[in-house]
C-alpha positions in Angstrom: -11.2 -14.5 4.8 -13.4 -14.8 7.8 -11.6 -13.7 10.9 -9.0 -11.8 8.8 -7.8 -8.3 9.1 -7.5 -5.8 6.3 -4.4 -3.5 6.3 -4.9 -0.5 4.0 -1.5 0.8 2.9 -2.4 3.5 0.4 -4.6 4.8 -2.3 -2.0 5.5 -5.0 -4.1 4.3 -7.9 -6.9 6.6 -6.9 -4.5 9.5 -6.4 -2.9 9.0 -9.8 -6.1 8.5 -11.9 -8.5 11.1 -10.6 -8.4 14.9 -10.5 -7.3 16.5 -7.2 -9.8 17.7 -4.8 -9.9 20.8 -2.6 -7.3 19.5 -0.1 -4.9 17.8 -2.5 -6.3 14.2 -2.7 -9.2 13.2 -4.9 -12.5 13.2 -3.0 -12.9 9.4 -3.6 -9.5 8.8 -2.0 -10.5 10.8 1.1 -13.8 8.9 1.2 -12.0 5.5 0.9 -9.6 6.4 3.7 -12.4 7.7 5.9 -14.4 4.4 5.4 -11.3 2.3 6.1 -10.5 4.2 9.3 -14.0 4.7 10.7 -16.6 2.4 9.1 -15.0 -0.9 8.2 -14.4 -3.4 11.0 -11.2 -5.4 11.2 -9.4 -2.7 9.3 -6.2 -0.8 10.0 -4.9 2.1 7.9 -1.2 2.3 7.7 0.2 5.4 5.9 3.9 4.7 5.3 4.8 8.3 4.5 2.9 9.8 7.4 4.5 7.3 9.8 8.0 7.9 8.4 7.6 11.7 8.6 5.8 12.1 11.9 7.0 9.1 14.0 10.3 7.7 12.6 10.7 5.5 15.7 7.3 3.9 15.2 8.0 3.5 11.5 11.3 1.6 12.3 9.6 -0.6 14.9 6.7 -1.4 12.6 9.1 -2.3 9.7 11.2 -4.5 12.0 8.0 -6.3 13.2 6.8 -6.9 9.6 10.2 -8.3 8.6 10.0 -10.6 11.7 6.6 -11.8 10.6 7.9 -12.5 7.1 10.9 -14.4 8.4 8.6 -16.6 10.6 6.2 -17.0 7.6 3.3 -15.7 9.7 2.4 -13.5 6.7 2.7 -14.3 3.0 2.5 -11.4 0.7 0.8 -12.0 -2.7 3.8 -11.5 -5.0 2.7 -10.9 -8.6 6.2 -10.7 -10.0 9.5 -8.8 -10.4 10.2 -6.0 -12.8 13.4 -4.2 -13.7 13.4 -0.5 -12.9 13.0 0.6 -16.5 9.7 -1.4 -16.6 8.2 0.3 -13.5 6.1 3.0 -15.5 4.4 0.2 -17.5 3.9 -1.9 -14.4 2.3 1.0 -12.5 0.0 1.6 -15.4 -1.1 -2.1 -15.3 -1.6 -1.9 -11.6 -3.8 1.2 -12.0 -5.8 -0.5 -14.7 -6.4 -3.5 -12.4 -4.4 -5.9 -14.6 -2.0 -6.9 -11.8 -3.2 -8.4 -8.5 -0.6 -8.5 -5.8 2.7 -6.8 -5.2 5.6 -6.2 -7.6 9.2 -6.2 -6.6 11.5 -3.8 -8.4 14.8 -5.4 -9.4 17.8 -3.2 -8.8 20.1 -2.0 -11.6 22.9 -4.3 -12.5 
């Protein structure tokens, strides 16, 4: 979308499908993150785990901000569906294979 902004939130599919590189992550994951952080315009990299671990106050503030944007319908996530917890392994496999576009919500146990 022209004038849009890409927010990169992870590379789990790359991390789970390729062999590990010298520093833990696959080389292609490191390259993808480097490109997102330094080469691509209108792009922000948001590493949830890093934010949670290193700056919990920033993590909390960012999460509250995102929830506010959702409530005001300023952002509309692409929701692909909902899956029960026992179907998560199969859903993750489909995501990695590129068969699911969008986010999945895990339904809690009943």
